[in-house]
C-alpha positions in Angstrom: 78.0 305.3 312.3 79.2 306.4 308.5 76.8 306.4 305.2 78.8 304.8 302.7 76.5 303.6 299.6 73.2 304.9 298.5 71.5 302.2 296.3 68.4 303.6 294.3 65.5 301.4 292.7 62.7 301.4 290.7 59.5 299.1 291.0 56.4 299.7 288.9 53.1 299.4 291.6 49.8 298.3 288.9 46.6 298.9 291.1 44.1 296.8 291.8 41.0 299.2 290.1 42.7 299.5 287.0 42.9 302.7 287.3 43.7 305.9 289.7 41.6 308.6 288.7 41.2 312.8 290.3 40.1 316.3 289.3 40.9 317.6 285.8 40.8 314.5 284.1 43.7 313.0 285.5 44.5 309.4 285.8 47.3 306.9 286.4 47.3 303.1 285.7 50.6 302.4 286.8 52.4 304.1 289.4 56.6 304.3 289.4 57.8 304.1 292.6 61.5 305.0 293.7 63.0 303.0 297.0 66.8 303.6 298.5 69.0 302.1 300.6 71.1 303.8 303.2 73.8 301.4 303.8 76.3 302.3 306.4 79.5 301.4 307.9 77.9 299.8 310.8 76.3 297.3 308.8 72.8 298.3 308.9 70.9 299.4 306.0 68.0 301.7 306.0 65.1 302.2 303.4 63.1 304.7 302.6 60.1 305.2 299.3 59.1 308.0 297.5 56.4 307.8 294.7 54.9 310.5 293.4 51.4 310.9 292.2 52.6 311.1 288.4 54.1 314.4 287.4 50.8 316.7 287.1 49.9 316.6 290.5 52.5 318.3 292.7 55.4 319.8 291.4 57.7 316.1 291.8 57.6 313.7 289.2 59.3 310.1 289.6 62.4 310.3 287.2 62.9 313.2 289.1 63.1 311.8 292.3 66.1 309.5 291.2 68.0 311.9 289.5 67.8 314.0 292.8 68.8 311.4 295.0 71.1 310.8 292.8 72.5 314.6 292.5 72.5 314.5 296.5 73.7 311.4 297.2 77.2 312.4 297.1 76.7 314.7 299.4 76.0 312.3 302.4 78.5 310.0 302.4 80.4 309.7 304.8 78.1 311.5 307.4 76.1 309.9 310.6 72.7 309.3 309.3 71.2 308.8 313.0 72.3 312.3 313.7 68.8 313.8 311.8 68.8 316.9 312.5 72.1 317.8 310.6 71.6 315.5 308.1 68.9 317.7 307.0 70.4 320.6 306.9 73.1 319.3 304.5 70.5 317.7 302.4 68.8 321.6 302.2 72.2 323.4 302.0 73.6 320.8 299.2 70.2 320.7 297.4 67.7 324.0 297.4 64.0 322.9 297.4 62.8 319.6 296.2 61.4 318.0 299.4 60.3 314.8 298.1 63.8 314.3 296.7 65.2 314.2 300.5 62.0 312.5 301.9 63.0 308.3 301.5 67.0 309.6 302.6 65.3 310.8 305.6 62.6 307.9 306.1 65.7 305.4 305.5 68.2 307.7 308.0 65.0 307.0 310.8 64.8 303.2 309.8 68.7 303.0 310.5 68.1 304.5 313.9 65.2 302.6 314.9 67.7 299.4 314.0 70.7 301.0 315.3 68.6 301.4 318.6 66.3 298.6 318.8 63.3 300.8 318.9 60.3 301.2 316.0 60.1 304.3 314.4 56.4 304.7 316.4 58.4 304.7 319.4 61.2 307.0 318.2 58.7 309.4 316.9 56.8 309.7 320.9 55.1 306.9 321.3 52.0 304.6 320.0 48.4 305.8 320.7 45.9 302.5 321.2 46.3 299.2 319.5 45.7 300.7 315.6 43.5 303.6 314.3 41.5 304.0 311.2 42.0 304.4 307.9 39.8 306.3 304.8 39.5 305.2 301.6 39.5 306.9 298.3 37.0 306.6 296.1 38.5 307.2 292.4 36.2 309.5 289.9 33.6 308.3 288.5 30.1 308.3 287.6 27.3 309.2 291.3 26.2 305.4 290.8 29.5 303.8 290.6 31.3 305.8 293.7 28.2 305.5 295.7 28.8 301.2 294.8 32.5 302.0 295.3 31.8 303.0 299.0 29.3 300.7 299.6 32.0 297.6 298.9 34.6 299.7 301.0 32.3 299.9 303.9 32.0 296.1 303.4 35.5 295.7 304.0 35.5 297.9 307.3 36.2 301.2 306.3 34.0 304.2 308.0 35.7 306.9 306.4 35.4 307.9 302.8 37.0 310.4 300.5 35.2 311.1 297.3 37.5 311.9 294.3 35.9 315.0 292.4 37.0 318.5 291.2 35.2 318.0 288.0 32.3 319.4 286.4 30.2 321.3 289.3 26.1 319.3 288.6 27.9 316.7 288.5 30.1 317.0 291.7 27.0 317.7 293.6 25.7 314.6 292.3 28.4 312.4 293.0 28.3 313.9 297.0 24.2 313.5 297.4 24.6 309.5 296.0 27.9 309.1 298.4 26.2 310.4 301.2 22.7 307.9 300.9 24.5 304.9 301.2 26.2 306.5 304.0 25.6 304.9 308.2 25.8 306.9 311.2 29.3 306.9 311.6 30.9 307.0 308.7 32.8 310.2 307.3 32.3 311.6 303.8 34.9 314.2 302.3 34.8 315.8 299.0 38.4 316.4 297.8 38.7 318.1 294.7 42.4 318.0 294.2 42.4 321.9 293.4 40.1 321.0 290.5 37.3 323.6 290.8 37.6 327.3 290.3 36.4 329.4 293.1 33.0 330.1 292.0 32.2 326.7 291.0 33.6 325.5 294.5 31.1 328.3 296.0 28.0 326.6 293.8 29.3 323.1 295.4 29.6 324.3 299.2 26.1 326.0 298.5 24.6 323.1 296.8 25.7 320.5 299.3 25.2 322.9 302.7 22.9 320.2 303.9 24.7 317.1 303.6 27.2 316.0 306.7 30.4 315.9 303.7 34.1 317.5 305.0 35.3 319.8 301.8 39.0 319.4 300.5 41.0 321.6 299.2 38.4 323.1 296.6 40.9 325.3 294.7 44.7 326.1 293.2 45.3 328.6 295.4 45.7 329.2 299.5 43.8 332.3 298.5 41.0 331.2 296.9 40.3 328.5 299.0 40.5 330.6 302.3 37.3 333.2 300.0 35.4 329.5 299.7 36.0 328.7 303.3 34.5 331.8 304.4 31.3 331.3 302.6 30.6 327.5 303.9 29.5 326.0 307.1 30.9 322.3 306.1 34.3 321.5 307.8 37.1 322.1 305.9 40.4 320.7 304.5 43.7 321.9 302.9 46.0 319.4 301.8 47.7 320.3 298.1 48.9 324.2 299.9 50.0 323.0 303.2 53.7 322.0 302.0 55.7 323.6 305.4 55.5 324.7 308.7 55.0 328.0 307.2 51.9 327.0 305.3 50.3 325.4 308.8 51.0 329.0 310.9 49.4 331.1 308.2 46.6 328.7 308.1 45.7 328.4 312.0 46.4 332.2 311.8 44.0 333.0 309.3 41.6 330.2 310.8 41.8 328.6 307.2 41.1 324.7 307.7 40.1 322.6 310.2 42.3 319.9 308.9 44.8 319.3 307.4 46.6 316.5 304.6 49.9 315.8 305.9 51.9 314.1 303.2 55.2 312.9 304.2 57.4 313.3 300.9 55.7 316.7 300.5 57.2 318.1 303.1 60.5 316.3 303.1 60.3 313.1 305.0 59.3 312.1 308.7 62.2 314.5 310.7 60.1 317.4 308.6 56.7 316.2 308.9 56.6 315.3 313.1 57.6 319.3 312.9 54.2 319.5 311.2 52.4 317.4 313.5 53.6 318.2 316.5 52.9 322.2 315.4 49.2 320.6 314.8 48.8 318.8 318.0 49.6 321.8 319.5 47.3 324.2 317.6 44.1 322.0 318.0 44.8 320.9 314.3 43.4 317.6 313.3 45.2 315.8 310.4 45.4 313.3 307.7 48.5 311.3 308.1 49.4 310.1 304.3 51.8 310.5 301.4 51.4 310.9 298.1 51.1 307.8 296.6 53.3 304.5 297.4 53.5 300.7 298.5 54.6 298.6 301.6 57.8 301.1 302.7 55.4 304.2 302.5 52.8 302.4 304.0 55.6 301.5 306.7 56.3 305.2 306.7 52.6 306.6 307.6 52.0 303.8 310.0 54.8 305.2 312.4 53.7 308.4 312.2 50.0 308.3 312.5 50.4 305.6 315.1 52.6 307.9 317.2 49.9 311.0 316.5 47.5 311.7 319.9 44.0 309.6 318.7 42.0 313.3 319.0 44.0 315.0 316.3 44.3 311.8 313.8 41.3 312.5 311.4 42.8 309.5 309.8 45.4 308.2 307.0 45.8 305.5 304.4 47.1 302.1 303.1 48.5 302.8 299.7 50.0 299.2 299.5 46.3 297.5 299.8 45.7 299.8 296.4 48.6 298.3 294.2 49.3 294.9 292.7 52.6 294.1 294.0 54.5 293.6 297.1 57.9 295.1 297.5 58.0 294.8 301.3 57.5 291.9 303.4 55.9 292.2 307.1 54.6 295.8 306.0 51.3 296.7 307.8 48.4 295.4 306.2 44.9 296.3 307.2 41.8 294.5 309.3 38.9 295.6 309.0 39.5 299.2 307.8 41.8 299.6 310.5 46.0 299.0 310.5 48.7 299.1 313.0 52.5 300.1 312.7 55.2 297.4 313.7 56.5 296.7 317.0 60.1 295.5 315.1 62.6 297.8 315.4 63.1 300.8 312.2 60.8 300.4 310.2 59.9 296.7 310.8 59.6 295.7 307.1 62.0 293.9 305.2 62.1 294.7 301.1 61.4 292.0 299.1 64.8 292.1 296.7 63.9 289.8 294.0 61.4 292.7 293.2 63.4 295.3 293.3 66.1 293.3 290.9 69.1 295.5 290.4 69.6 298.8 291.3 69.1 301.8 288.6 72.2 303.6 290.5 74.7 303.2 293.6 76.6 305.8 295.1 79.5 305.4 297.3 
């Protein structure tokens, strides 16, 4: 089986809530997502999606994803997409860095492998644990009162894990955390995600002010070293996200006892092939994970679901369903949450069928 064509599509994903706000005054109202269709001479087409959280969150941006895929795609024509190891090695040799560019192609190749073998991606990744798994809900940055109201609202929809977007003025963030904690029920999980928004001294203040609150502190500062200082001065459980971008970062964090949980974003590390390596290392080391991505629609959500569902339950801290945040559906049969939980499809590959009427014409085709 050989790749004979790669189509690149662009689609806008508006948000149900109007905007998504996080640290540093950053805000997005419409997500710019890229879908790739990898066609083969066997008549099997695989699909992948990559959607950066704007240009100022990570070293990634939407137009860069499409430009990078167009740069990379000619090197892949004529190669077997089911040979995932050699394909990833080829991508790394053809384009240094830029893992988010490679992610959608890697995911599409897993989709092809699943369709060719008649197995779901979750089965190929190790098999399904349980019937479904719990999701978290991100609570967009707002006033303490409105954020607490959002927690209550989404609990009514079945969620029990809530990720507060903090990383603003420390005094306000302390109020946000206390207000959200006050409406929690037994068994609920609260995460205060600063998205690198605090300086070290600000993070120390907040961590001390919420020392009596049952809350996880997530990625308080920009650098690993700053986060490690905060980690060593708080008893709150600790999550690292933005600084976890490859296997080496996990090994370093484990050696330093820098975190209890990591956020594993599939596109940030280059796709499912490398995400699986990190996932399996974390399971071996006893590190829990939130399986997610930077953003996306139905195809990203399906990809997350397969990796999460094939992760041992005791190490799956949480996952997310980005397709429930946006108003546009780009694929049929995508996983849908029920009472705060979701399941990966058991159909071959990712188990989704892109809505070609929504994707419209490709912005680029490479043969």
